[in-house]
Structures are given as C-alpha cells and as structure tokens.
C-alpha positions in Angstrom: -21.1 -27.1 9.0 -21.5 -24.5 6.0 -18.4 -23.1 4.2 -19.0 -19.5 3.6 -17.3 -18.2 0.4 -16.1 -14.6 0.7 -15.2 -14.4 -3.2 -17.0 -11.4 -4.4 -17.2 -11.9 -8.2 -18.2 -8.2 -9.1 -14.8 -6.8 -7.5 -12.8 -9.9 -8.5 -13.7 -10.5 -11.8 -13.0 -7.0 -13.0 -9.7 -6.7 -11.5 -8.5 -10.0 -13.0 -9.7 -9.1 -16.7 -7.7 -5.5 -16.3 -4.7 -7.3 -14.9 -4.6 -9.6 -17.6 -5.3 -7.0 -20.2 -2.7 -4.7 -19.0 -0.3 -7.9 -19.0 -1.3 -8.8 -21.9 -0.1 -5.3 -23.7 2.8 -4.5 -21.6 4.1 -7.8 -23.1 3.1 -7.6 -26.6 3.2 -3.5 -27.0 6.0 -3.0 -24.0 7.0 1.1 -25.5 3.7 2.1 -26.0 2.1 0.3 -22.8 5.2 2.5 -20.8 4.3 5.8 -22.8 0.5 5.4 -21.8 1.3 3.9 -18.3 3.6 6.8 -17.6 1.1 9.6 -18.8 -1.4 8.1 -16.5 0.9 8.1 -13.8 2.2 11.9 -14.4 -1.2 12.8 -14.6 -2.4 11.7 -11.2 1.1 13.0 -10.0 0.5 16.1 -11.4 -3.2 16.9 -11.1 -4.5 14.6 -8.2 -1.9 15.2 -5.8 -4.1 17.3 -3.7 -6.6 14.5 -3.1 -3.8 12.7 -1.6 -2.7 14.7 0.6 -6.2 15.9 1.7 -7.0 12.4 1.8 -4.4 11.8 4.4 -5.1 14.8 6.2 -8.5 14.0 7.0 -7.8 10.3 8.1 -5.6 11.8 10.4 -8.0 14.1 11.7 -10.3 11.0 12.0 -8.2 8.5 13.8 -7.6 11.8 16.3 -11.2 12.1 16.8 -11.4 8.3 17.3 -8.6 8.7 19.9 -10.2 11.4 22.2 -13.7 10.6 21.7 -16.1 8.0 23.4 -15.6 5.4 20.4 -11.7 5.5 21.6 -12.8 3.1 24.1 -14.4 0.1 22.1 -12.6 -2.8 22.5 -12.2 -4.9 19.4 -13.1 -8.2 20.4 -15.2 -9.9 23.2 -16.4 -7.4 26.1 -14.0 -9.1 28.5 -11.2 -9.5 26.5 -7.7 -8.3 27.1 -4.6 -7.6 24.8 -2.6 -10.3 24.0 0.7 -8.0 24.2 1.7 -5.2 26.5 2.2 -1.5 24.4 5.9 -2.4 24.6 5.8 -5.1 23.0 3.2 -4.0 20.3 5.5 -1.0 19.2 8.4 -3.2 19.0 6.4 -5.3 16.7 5.5 -2.8 14.6 9.1 -1.4 14.6 10.1 -4.7 13.3 7.5 -4.8 10.7 8.7 -1.6 9.7 12.2 -2.8 9.4 11.4 -6.1 8.0 9.2 -4.1 5.0 12.1 -1.6 4.0 14.8 -4.5 4.1 12.7 -6.5 1.7 12.3 -3.6 -0.4 15.5 -2.2 -0.4 17.2 -5.6 -0.7 15.9 -5.6 -4.4 15.3 -1.6 -5.3 18.9 -0.1 -4.2 21.1 -2.7 -6.3 18.8 -2.3 -9.3 18.9 1.7 -8.7 22.8 1.4 -8.9 22.7 -0.8 -11.6 20.7 1.5 -13.5 22.2 4.5 -12.7 26.1 3.5 -12.7 28.8 6.1 -11.1 30.1 8.3 -13.8 33.5 9.0 -14.8 35.3 11.6 -12.7 33.6 11.9 -9.6 
C-alpha cells in the first residue's frame, strides 16, 4: 500500500513565504504594513469590485445551467449510490452550518466592534 502525497510544492511554498513575509513586516513595521494593506484593499474595492460582481453572476448562471441541463443528472459517487440524507435533512444541515458560522464569527466580531466604538455621551 503506497501513500500518495497531495502536497503541491509550487502552491504551498510561495504561499508560506508570502504569509511569513507579511507577518514579519506586520510585526516589525505595523503602521507601514497597515497603510500598505489598506491601500491594496481600497484599490481592490474601488477598482476591481466589478470583477467580483461579474464572477458571482457568471457562477450563478453556470449553476442554473447545470441544474436545467443534462449535466444536472450526473451523480457524484457510484452509479448505484443514493443520497445519505433526504432533502429536508440536507437543507436543515445547511441552515445549521450557516447559523453556526454566523454565531462563531459574531461571537467575537460584535463585542470587538462595541469595544472599539463605545457609546457616545448624550445618545
């Protein structure tokens, strides 16, 4: 039995180098790093928001195409396999996962938002 490695060095190593480089400069030069990352973020939000909108739109149309075409009948798995859960259970699991990630995110984000922006006097 041979173990197949799935590590792709051409993707992993540049990513690790970039993350280490960014973390190093964020630790050593926090103000300059924040300024640079804010400039990059603002450039993307102002100049490239159309890319995001079109990518999402094309993805939705592609998913709809798959739904109504012959490709929507392709099973993921063996030809004789059946879904492990019924449709109602599947939707309930998606809902629970969405609620769970919302709770995990906002359990930290909302208190931090209130901590950073205290209530003003007179309101």
